A tleap script that builds the chain and sets N, CA, C and O, in Angstrom:
source leaprc.protein.ff14SB
mol = sequence {
  NMET GLY SER PHE SER LEU MET HIE TRP VAL
  LEU VAL MET LEU VAL ILE VAL LEU LEU PHE
  GLY SER GLY ARG ILE SER SER VAL MET GLY
  ASP VAL ALA LYS GLY ILE LYS ALA PHE LYS
  LYS GLY MET SER ASP ASP ASP ALA ASP GLU
  LYS PRO ALA PRO ARG THR VAL ASN ARG ILE
  GLU GLY GLN PRO ALA PRO ASP PRO ALA VAL
  SER PRO ALA THR GLU LYS GLU LYS GLN CGLY
}
set mol.1.N position { 95.211 156.954 72.132 }
set mol.1.CA position { 96.270 156.081 72.315 }
set mol.1.C position { 97.459 156.571 72.882 }
set mol.1.O position { 98.487 155.921 72.691 }
set mol.2.N position { 97.502 157.696 73.605 }
set mol.2.CA position { 98.463 158.478 74.224 }
set mol.2.C position { 99.025 157.816 75.573 }
set mol.2.O position { 99.296 156.616 75.609 }
set mol.3.N position { 99.178 158.619 76.623 }
set mol.3.CA position { 99.697 157.829 77.785 }
set mol.3.C position { 98.590 156.985 78.349 }
set mol.3.O position { 97.389 157.150 78.137 }
set mol.4.N position { 99.192 155.989 79.151 }
set mol.4.CA position { 98.304 155.130 80.088 }
set mol.4.C position { 97.499 155.619 81.018 }
set mol.4.O position { 97.980 156.644 81.502 }
set mol.5.N position { 96.353 155.286 81.530 }
set mol.5.CA position { 95.658 155.721 82.467 }
set mol.5.C position { 96.236 155.371 83.850 }
set mol.5.O position { 97.181 154.583 83.882 }
set mol.6.N position { 95.773 155.862 84.947 }
set mol.6.CA position { 96.231 155.487 86.356 }
set mol.6.C position { 96.013 153.921 86.619 }
set mol.6.O position { 96.826 153.134 87.103 }
set mol.7.N position { 94.679 153.662 86.165 }
set mol.7.CA position { 94.052 152.043 86.363 }
set mol.7.C position { 95.125 151.261 85.850 }
set mol.7.O position { 95.695 150.379 86.491 }
set mol.8.N position { 95.398 151.609 84.648 }
set mol.8.CA position { 96.685 150.643 83.842 }
set mol.8.C position { 97.818 150.567 84.644 }
set mol.8.O position { 98.267 149.437 84.835 }
set mol.9.N position { 98.440 151.613 85.210 }
set mol.9.CA position { 99.700 151.272 85.932 }
set mol.9.C position { 99.394 150.626 87.259 }
set mol.9.O position { 100.231 149.850 87.719 }
set mol.10.N position { 98.365 150.847 87.871 }
set mol.10.CA position { 97.942 150.047 88.887 }
set mol.10.C position { 97.779 148.578 88.868 }
set mol.10.O position { 98.190 147.875 89.791 }
set mol.11.N position { 97.107 148.053 87.693 }
set mol.11.CA position { 97.081 146.850 87.076 }
set mol.11.C position { 98.664 146.289 86.946 }
set mol.11.O position { 98.944 145.194 87.435 }
set mol.12.N position { 99.451 146.914 86.417 }
set mol.12.CA position { 100.837 146.354 85.975 }
set mol.12.C position { 101.631 146.030 87.180 }
set mol.12.O position { 102.298 145.001 87.290 }
set mol.13.N position { 101.485 147.376 88.490 }
set mol.13.CA position { 102.280 147.045 89.401 }
set mol.13.C position { 101.635 145.637 90.327 }
set mol.13.O position { 102.300 144.867 91.020 }
set mol.14.N position { 100.303 145.605 90.104 }
set mol.14.CA position { 99.715 144.429 90.850 }
set mol.14.C position { 100.179 143.275 90.229 }
set mol.14.O position { 100.467 142.391 91.035 }
set mol.15.N position { 100.342 142.999 89.079 }
set mol.15.CA position { 100.849 141.779 88.417 }
set mol.15.C position { 102.314 141.461 88.686 }
set mol.15.O position { 102.748 140.336 88.934 }
set mol.16.N position { 103.064 142.645 88.602 }
set mol.16.CA position { 104.391 142.349 88.966 }
set mol.16.C position { 104.668 141.907 90.334 }
set mol.16.O position { 105.597 141.124 90.533 }
set mol.17.N position { 103.890 142.371 91.363 }
set mol.17.CA position { 104.091 142.153 92.896 }
set mol.17.C position { 103.555 140.737 92.769 }
set mol.17.O position { 104.264 139.894 93.318 }
set mol.18.N position { 102.628 140.359 92.258 }
set mol.18.CA position { 102.129 139.037 92.412 }
set mol.18.C position { 102.978 138.067 91.734 }
set mol.18.O position { 103.012 136.925 92.192 }
set mol.19.N position { 103.722 138.385 90.630 }
set mol.19.CA position { 104.527 137.486 89.996 }
set mol.19.C position { 106.069 137.215 90.683 }
set mol.19.O position { 106.767 136.204 90.603 }
set mol.20.N position { 106.266 138.174 91.209 }
set mol.20.CA position { 107.808 138.368 91.809 }
set mol.20.C position { 107.565 138.152 93.353 }
set mol.20.O position { 108.150 137.274 93.987 }
set mol.21.N position { 106.717 138.965 93.866 }
set mol.21.CA position { 106.601 138.813 95.517 }
set mol.21.C position { 107.242 140.036 96.029 }
set mol.21.O position { 108.159 140.421 95.303 }
set mol.22.N position { 107.011 140.783 97.113 }
set mol.22.CA position { 107.542 141.898 97.477 }
set mol.22.C position { 108.798 141.573 98.195 }
set mol.22.O position { 109.544 142.487 98.546 }
set mol.23.N position { 109.065 140.410 98.421 }
set mol.23.CA position { 110.265 140.028 99.179 }
set mol.23.C position { 111.485 140.083 98.009 }
set mol.23.O position { 112.605 140.538 98.238 }
set mol.24.N position { 111.054 139.539 96.729 }
set mol.24.CA position { 112.061 139.559 95.851 }
set mol.24.C position { 112.514 140.775 95.045 }
set mol.24.O position { 113.649 140.965 94.607 }
set mol.25.N position { 111.378 141.621 94.908 }
set mol.25.CA position { 111.630 143.144 94.658 }
set mol.25.C position { 112.418 143.882 95.418 }
set mol.25.O position { 113.253 144.592 94.857 }
set mol.26.N position { 112.330 143.873 96.723 }
set mol.26.CA position { 113.397 144.546 97.611 }
set mol.26.C position { 114.624 143.954 97.634 }
set mol.26.O position { 115.571 144.663 97.975 }
set mol.27.N position { 114.866 142.554 97.282 }
set mol.27.CA position { 116.165 142.094 97.448 }
set mol.27.C position { 116.908 142.539 95.911 }
set mol.27.O position { 118.114 142.753 95.788 }
set mol.28.N position { 116.077 142.607 94.996 }
set mol.28.CA position { 116.641 143.034 93.791 }
set mol.28.C position { 117.011 144.466 93.851 }
set mol.28.O position { 118.047 144.850 93.308 }
set mol.29.N position { 116.100 145.405 94.578 }
set mol.29.CA position { 116.699 147.019 94.626 }
set mol.29.C position { 117.810 147.050 95.566 }
set mol.29.O position { 118.622 147.959 95.398 }
set mol.30.N position { 118.022 146.156 96.613 }
set mol.30.CA position { 119.084 146.111 97.309 }
set mol.30.C position { 120.210 145.732 96.734 }
set mol.30.O position { 121.219 146.309 97.139 }
set mol.31.N position { 120.368 144.753 95.724 }
set mol.31.CA position { 121.443 144.310 94.975 }
set mol.31.C position { 121.932 145.576 94.081 }
set mol.31.O position { 123.121 145.777 93.831 }
set mol.32.N position { 120.863 146.412 93.626 }
set mol.32.CA position { 121.107 147.515 92.674 }
set mol.32.C position { 121.901 148.325 93.536 }
set mol.32.O position { 122.948 148.798 93.094 }
set mol.33.N position { 121.513 148.566 94.806 }
set mol.33.CA position { 122.064 149.578 95.703 }
set mol.33.C position { 123.540 149.220 95.878 }
set mol.33.O position { 124.468 150.029 95.897 }
set mol.34.N position { 123.626 147.865 96.005 }
set mol.34.CA position { 125.277 147.466 96.264 }
set mol.34.C position { 125.935 147.730 95.251 }
set mol.34.O position { 127.037 148.260 95.395 }
set mol.35.N position { 125.488 147.462 94.091 }
set mol.35.CA position { 126.097 147.693 92.700 }
set mol.35.C position { 126.528 148.971 92.345 }
set mol.35.O position { 127.531 149.143 91.652 }
set mol.36.N position { 125.776 149.960 92.814 }
set mol.36.CA position { 125.794 151.363 92.691 }
set mol.36.C position { 127.176 151.724 93.746 }
set mol.36.O position { 128.184 152.299 93.336 }
set mol.37.N position { 127.021 151.361 94.848 }
set mol.37.CA position { 127.913 151.587 95.782 }
set mol.37.C position { 129.417 150.978 95.387 }
set mol.37.O position { 130.373 151.738 95.540 }
set mol.38.N position { 129.570 150.113 95.064 }
set mol.38.CA position { 130.558 149.276 94.546 }
set mol.38.C position { 130.965 150.085 93.287 }
set mol.38.O position { 132.186 150.146 93.145 }
set mol.39.N position { 130.254 150.703 92.369 }
set mol.39.CA position { 130.642 151.417 91.427 }
set mol.39.C position { 131.305 152.565 91.778 }
set mol.39.O position { 132.412 152.783 91.284 }
set mol.40.N position { 130.765 153.401 92.619 }
set mol.40.CA position { 131.170 154.653 93.054 }
set mol.40.C position { 132.606 154.641 93.609 }
set mol.40.O position { 133.568 155.324 93.257 }
set mol.41.N position { 132.507 153.643 94.616 }
set mol.41.CA position { 134.032 153.109 95.419 }
set mol.41.C position { 135.046 152.788 94.306 }
set mol.41.O position { 136.191 153.235 94.388 }
set mol.42.N position { 134.681 152.072 93.331 }
set mol.42.CA position { 135.646 151.912 92.101 }
set mol.42.C position { 136.160 152.896 91.476 }
set mol.42.O position { 137.352 152.982 91.179 }
set mol.43.N position { 135.314 153.698 91.235 }
set mol.43.CA position { 135.372 155.228 90.602 }
set mol.43.C position { 136.528 155.839 91.461 }
set mol.43.O position { 137.668 155.926 91.004 }
set mol.44.N position { 136.158 156.310 92.870 }
set mol.44.CA position { 136.885 156.811 93.844 }
set mol.44.C position { 138.500 156.398 93.906 }
set mol.44.O position { 139.493 157.121 93.982 }
set mol.45.N position { 138.369 154.968 93.844 }
set mol.45.CA position { 139.947 154.374 94.049 }
set mol.45.C position { 140.657 154.637 92.671 }
set mol.45.O position { 141.880 154.774 92.679 }
set mol.46.N position { 140.031 154.708 91.607 }
set mol.46.CA position { 140.707 155.124 90.335 }
set mol.46.C position { 141.265 156.408 90.256 }
set mol.46.O position { 142.328 156.686 89.700 }
set mol.47.N position { 140.419 157.273 90.901 }
set mol.47.CA position { 140.764 158.567 90.743 }
set mol.47.C position { 141.970 158.932 91.942 }
set mol.47.O position { 142.771 159.837 91.706 }
set mol.48.N position { 142.022 158.315 92.980 }
set mol.48.CA position { 143.192 158.253 93.890 }
set mol.48.C position { 144.554 157.795 93.551 }
set mol.48.O position { 145.628 158.257 93.936 }
set mol.49.N position { 144.252 156.526 92.541 }
set mol.49.CA position { 145.432 156.027 91.917 }
set mol.49.C position { 146.180 156.686 90.958 }
set mol.49.O position { 147.365 156.447 90.722 }
set mol.50.N position { 145.380 157.652 90.310 }
set mol.50.CA position { 145.764 158.315 89.117 }
set mol.50.C position { 146.717 159.570 89.532 }
set mol.50.O position { 147.654 159.913 88.812 }
set mol.51.N position { 146.432 160.156 90.626 }
set mol.51.CA position { 147.287 161.286 91.197 }
set mol.51.C position { 148.390 161.014 91.638 }
set mol.51.O position { 148.305 160.514 92.760 }
set mol.52.N position { 149.535 161.126 91.219 }
set mol.52.CA position { 150.994 160.699 91.540 }
set mol.52.C position { 151.305 161.878 92.868 }
set mol.52.O position { 150.856 163.018 92.989 }
set mol.53.N position { 152.051 161.266 93.585 }
set mol.53.CA position { 152.510 162.392 94.694 }
set mol.53.C position { 153.474 163.218 94.171 }
set mol.53.O position { 154.310 162.871 93.337 }
set mol.54.N position { 153.337 164.562 94.765 }
set mol.54.CA position { 154.272 165.894 94.221 }
set mol.54.C position { 155.673 165.499 94.581 }
set mol.54.O position { 156.080 164.933 95.595 }
set mol.55.N position { 156.326 165.929 93.511 }
set mol.55.CA position { 157.966 165.515 93.769 }
set mol.55.C position { 158.631 167.037 93.871 }
set mol.55.O position { 158.287 167.813 92.979 }
set mol.56.N position { 159.408 167.453 94.722 }
set mol.56.CA position { 159.990 168.519 94.835 }
set mol.56.C position { 161.411 168.584 94.091 }
set mol.56.O position { 162.040 167.549 93.870 }
set mol.57.N position { 161.802 169.630 93.781 }
set mol.57.CA position { 163.174 169.649 92.798 }
set mol.57.C position { 163.959 170.650 93.666 }
set mol.57.O position { 163.398 171.615 94.184 }
set mol.58.N position { 165.246 170.400 93.808 }
set mol.58.CA position { 166.015 171.247 94.331 }
set mol.58.C position { 166.579 172.336 93.497 }
set mol.58.O position { 167.224 172.069 92.484 }
set mol.59.N position { 166.373 173.493 93.865 }
set mol.59.CA position { 166.551 174.596 93.070 }
set mol.59.C position { 167.748 175.074 92.538 }
set mol.59.O position { 167.883 175.663 91.466 }
set mol.60.N position { 168.918 174.681 93.644 }
set mol.60.CA position { 169.995 175.105 93.418 }
set mol.60.C position { 170.821 174.133 92.236 }
set mol.60.O position { 171.582 174.617 91.398 }
set mol.61.N position { 170.533 172.804 92.344 }
set mol.61.CA position { 171.266 171.976 91.586 }
set mol.61.C position { 170.351 171.572 90.348 }
set mol.61.O position { 170.803 171.006 89.353 }
set mol.62.N position { 168.981 171.932 90.517 }
set mol.62.CA position { 168.239 171.368 89.444 }
set mol.62.C position { 167.660 169.897 89.443 }
set mol.62.O position { 166.856 169.462 88.618 }
set mol.63.N position { 168.159 169.263 90.419 }
set mol.63.CA position { 167.970 167.825 90.500 }
set mol.63.C position { 166.862 167.464 91.665 }
set mol.63.O position { 166.637 168.199 92.626 }
set mol.64.N position { 166.370 166.512 91.475 }
set mol.64.CA position { 165.104 166.055 92.401 }
set mol.64.C position { 165.724 166.036 93.893 }
set mol.64.O position { 166.911 165.736 94.019 }
set mol.65.N position { 165.013 166.323 94.922 }
set mol.65.CA position { 165.280 166.437 96.116 }
set mol.65.C position { 165.260 164.916 96.711 }
set mol.65.O position { 164.486 164.111 96.192 }
set mol.66.N position { 165.999 164.560 97.664 }
set mol.66.CA position { 166.018 163.156 98.331 }
set mol.66.C position { 164.725 162.836 98.893 }
set mol.66.O position { 164.068 163.685 99.494 }
set mol.67.N position { 164.388 161.816 98.747 }
set mol.67.CA position { 163.069 161.215 99.298 }
set mol.67.C position { 162.974 160.995 100.760 }
set mol.67.O position { 163.596 160.067 101.276 }
set mol.68.N position { 162.164 161.868 101.523 }
set mol.68.CA position { 162.178 161.890 103.026 }
set mol.68.C position { 161.990 160.238 103.523 }
set mol.68.O position { 162.370 159.820 104.617 }
set mol.69.N position { 161.485 159.613 102.726 }
set mol.69.CA position { 161.089 158.036 103.218 }
set mol.69.C position { 162.422 157.369 103.414 }
set mol.69.O position { 162.572 156.508 104.281 }
set mol.70.N position { 163.408 157.764 102.601 }
set mol.70.CA position { 164.737 157.091 102.720 }
set mol.70.C position { 165.715 157.848 103.634 }
set mol.70.O position { 166.079 158.992 103.362 }
set mol.71.N position { 166.134 157.174 104.737 }
set mol.71.CA position { 166.972 157.989 105.509 }
set mol.71.C position { 168.560 157.708 105.243 }
set mol.71.O position { 168.911 156.722 104.594 }
set mol.72.N position { 169.435 158.577 105.750 }
set mol.72.CA position { 170.800 158.672 105.173 }
set mol.72.C position { 171.387 157.306 105.563 }
set mol.72.O position { 172.320 156.916 104.861 }
set mol.73.N position { 170.999 156.551 106.534 }
set mol.73.CA position { 171.787 155.369 106.951 }
set mol.73.C position { 171.633 154.425 105.839 }
set mol.73.O position { 172.547 153.653 105.545 }
set mol.74.N position { 170.263 154.458 105.064 }
set mol.74.CA position { 170.194 153.125 104.405 }
set mol.74.C position { 170.646 153.705 102.866 }
set mol.74.O position { 170.635 152.964 101.882 }
set mol.75.N position { 170.994 154.953 102.812 }
set mol.75.CA position { 171.929 155.213 101.487 }
set mol.75.C position { 173.186 154.799 101.606 }
set mol.75.O position { 173.812 154.229 100.712 }
set mol.76.N position { 173.654 155.101 102.846 }
set mol.76.CA position { 175.169 154.717 103.095 }
set mol.76.C position { 175.389 153.155 103.044 }
set mol.76.O position { 176.466 152.692 102.666 }
set mol.77.N position { 174.239 152.286 103.473 }
set mol.77.CA position { 174.314 151.130 103.043 }
set mol.77.C position { 174.413 150.618 101.687 }
set mol.77.O position { 175.222 149.750 101.359 }
set mol.78.N position { 173.543 151.191 100.869 }
set mol.78.CA position { 173.690 151.123 99.387 }
set mol.78.C position { 174.958 151.222 98.868 }
set mol.78.O position { 175.369 150.353 98.099 }
set mol.79.N position { 175.828 152.436 99.277 }
set mol.79.CA position { 176.881 152.604 98.631 }
set mol.79.C position { 178.071 151.890 99.044 }
set mol.79.O position { 178.980 151.650 98.250 }
set mol.80.N position { 178.095 151.542 100.259 }
set mol.80.CA position { 179.084 151.028 101.014 }
set mol.80.C position { 179.023 149.382 101.160 }
set mol.80.O position { 179.872 148.789 101.825 }
savepdb mol mol.pdb
quit
């Protein structure tokens, strides 16, 4: 009553191939592979979103350093 024999597994695989066909089995495995790839991509996107950009601090005044993406001209426009 222990494990199944080799002949048992051959018969099981034969029945599965006859019921589903080899084309259907390969398409199901392709869908599984696409799902795994999408899952991995989603996990890597989440990791990239969680890491904030490092912010430098002005050591003299103890205030955050100005953002290099903002030019001095745009700051003057906001003030005046």
